[in-house]
C-alpha positions in Angstrom: -13.7 -17.2 -9.3 -14.9 -15.3 -6.1 -16.1 -11.6 -6.1 -13.9 -9.0 -4.4 -16.6 -8.7 -1.7 -16.3 -12.4 -0.9 -12.6 -12.2 -0.7 -12.9 -9.1 1.5 -15.0 -11.1 3.9 -12.4 -13.9 3.9 -9.6 -11.2 4.5 -11.5 -9.8 7.5 -11.9 -13.4 9.0 -8.1 -14.1 8.3 -6.7 -11.0 10.0 -8.9 -11.4 12.9 -7.4 -14.6 13.8 -4.8 -14.5 16.3 -2.7 -16.9 14.4 -2.3 -14.3 11.6 -0.9 -11.8 14.0 1.7 -14.2 15.5 2.9 -14.9 12.0 2.7 -18.7 12.6 3.4 -20.7 9.4 5.7 -18.3 7.7 9.0 -19.6 8.7 11.5 -16.9 8.6 9.8 -14.9 5.9 8.6 -11.3 6.4 4.8 -11.0 7.1 4.1 -8.9 4.0 0.9 -9.7 2.1 -0.8 -8.4 -1.0 -4.7 -8.2 -1.5 -5.0 -7.9 -5.1 -8.4 -7.1 -6.5 -10.1 -6.0 -9.8 -9.4 -2.3 -10.3 -13.2 -1.8 -11.0 -13.8 -2.6 -7.3 -11.7 0.2 -6.0 -14.5 2.2 -4.5 -15.8 -1.1 -2.8 -12.6 -1.8 -1.4 -12.1 1.6 0.0 -15.5 1.7 1.6 -15.0 -1.8 3.3 -11.6 -1.0 4.8 -13.0 1.1 7.8 -15.4 -1.7 8.6 -12.5 -4.2 8.5 -10.4 -2.0 10.7 -13.1 -1.6 13.4 -14.0 -5.3 13.4 -10.4 -6.3 13.8 -9.7 -3.8 16.6 -12.7 -5.0 18.4 -12.2 -8.7 18.0 -8.4 -8.8 18.8 -7.7 -5.3 20.4 -5.2 -4.8 17.7 -5.4 -1.7 15.7 -4.9 -1.1 12.1 -2.6 1.7 10.9 -3.5 2.7 7.3 -1.0 4.6 5.2 -2.5 5.9 1.9 0.6 6.6 -0.2 -1.3 8.9 -2.5 -2.4 11.1 0.5 1.1 11.1 1.9 2.5 12.3 -1.3 -0.1 14.9 -1.7 0.4 16.1 1.9 4.1 16.4 1.1 3.5 18.8 -1.7 0.7 20.7 0.2 2.9 21.3 3.4 5.6 22.8 1.1 3.1 24.9 -1.0 4.1 23.1 -4.1 0.7 22.3 -5.4 0.1 25.6 -7.3 3.7 25.5 -8.6 3.1 21.9 -9.9 -0.1 23.1 -11.8 1.8 26.0 -13.1 4.8 23.8 -14.3 2.4 21.4 -16.0 0.8 24.2 -17.9 4.2 25.7 -18.8 6.1 22.7 -19.6 4.4 19.2 -19.8 3.4 16.3 -17.7 6.6 14.4 -18.1 8.6 17.4 -16.7 6.2 17.7 -13.8 6.4 13.9 -13.2 10.2 14.1 -13.2 10.3 17.0 -10.8 7.6 15.5 -8.4 9.6 12.3 -8.2 12.8 14.2 -7.5 11.2 16.1 -4.7 9.7 13.0 -3.1 13.1 11.3 -3.6 11.3 8.1 -4.5 13.4 4.9 -4.6 16.3 6.6 -2.7 17.4 6.2 1.0 15.6 9.5 1.7 12.3 8.6 0.2 9.7 10.9 1.6 6.9 8.5 1.6 8.9 5.8 3.5 10.1 8.6 5.8 6.5 9.4 6.7 5.5 5.7 7.2 8.5 5.2 9.4 7.8 8.2 11.5 4.1 7.2 12.0 4.4 3.5 12.0 3.1 1.6 15.2 4.7 -1.6 16.3 1.5 -3.0 17.9 -0.6 -2.3 14.7 -1.3 -4.3 11.5 -0.2 -2.1 8.7 -2.4 -1.4 5.7 -0.9 0.3 2.5 -3.5 1.8 0.2 -3.6 4.4 -2.6 -1.3 2.4 -4.8 -3.4 3.0 -8.0 -3.8 6.7 -7.3 -0.1 7.3 -6.7 1.1 5.5 -9.8 3.5 6.1 -11.4 4.9 8.7 -9.0 5.2 6.0 -6.2 5.6 2.3 -7.1 4.3 -0.6 -5.0 7.4 -2.7 -5.3 9.7 0.2 -4.2 7.4 0.8 -1.0 7.4 -2.8 -0.1 11.3 -3.2 -0.6 11.9 -0.1 1.6 9.5 -1.0 4.3 11.0 -4.6 5.0 13.6 -3.3 7.6 10.9 -1.1 9.2 7.7 -3.1 9.6 8.7 -6.2 11.4 6.4 -6.7 14.5 3.0 -7.1 12.9 1.8 -7.9 9.4 1.5 -5.6 6.6 -1.0 -5.7 3.8 -0.7 -3.9 0.6 -4.0 -3.4 -1.3 -3.3 -3.7 -4.9 -5.7 -2.8 -7.8 -4.5 -5.3 -10.2 -3.0 -8.9 -10.1 -0.2 -10.3 -8.0 0.7 -13.8 -9.2 3.7 -15.6 -8.0 6.1 -12.6 -7.8 4.7 -10.6 -10.6 2.7 -7.3 -10.1 0.5 -6.0 -12.8 -1.3 -2.8 -11.9 -4.7 -2.3 -13.3 -4.1 -5.5 -15.0 -2.2 -3.7 -17.6 1.1 -2.1 -16.3 3.9 -4.5 -15.4 5.8 -3.4 -12.3 9.0 -4.8 -11.1 8.7 -8.2 -9.4 8.3 -8.5 -5.7 9.4 -11.9 -4.2 8.7 -11.5 -0.5 5.0 -11.1 -0.1 2.3 -13.6 -0.1 -1.2 -13.3 -1.6 -3.3 -13.1 1.5 -6.6 -14.3 -0.2 -6.7 -16.3 -3.2 -9.2 -15.4 -6.0 
């Protein structure tokens, strides 16, 4: 089994190949990929992504647009000045009540999902899309829900979801512990 660093090197080479950008070999499938990795390597993955983004942009003149779903959710609450209210609610009630209220405010898994809305408004047709922050946003925002809702939006260039856990076949297991709903339309971009 290869290290996450070795797999990131292969990822960089793969996405810097023009064949990857033109979606050759996928048939009629959406070009959604998952880069799964050991959750213990989260900080290394985060630190390598800017390097991969610069390398790809220079080699192919194709930008990478990164969407960190945890940052998007946090920005949503900050812009509405909900953060202090959230802290107070958790102290007065409990974490489960806060989670429920935050999920309702974000409208997750609905047609008006705020995370998806943000991505839709900031998506660039000519860029490869990176989705990060999956582990940090759990359980508020779920990976399979994000992927399902982005299918009709991201169609020009590939999307890669960085997943701290395991994606085998169609099964997602966040942090190698939590079973998420299955997702059938993504490909593992680099094998372990």
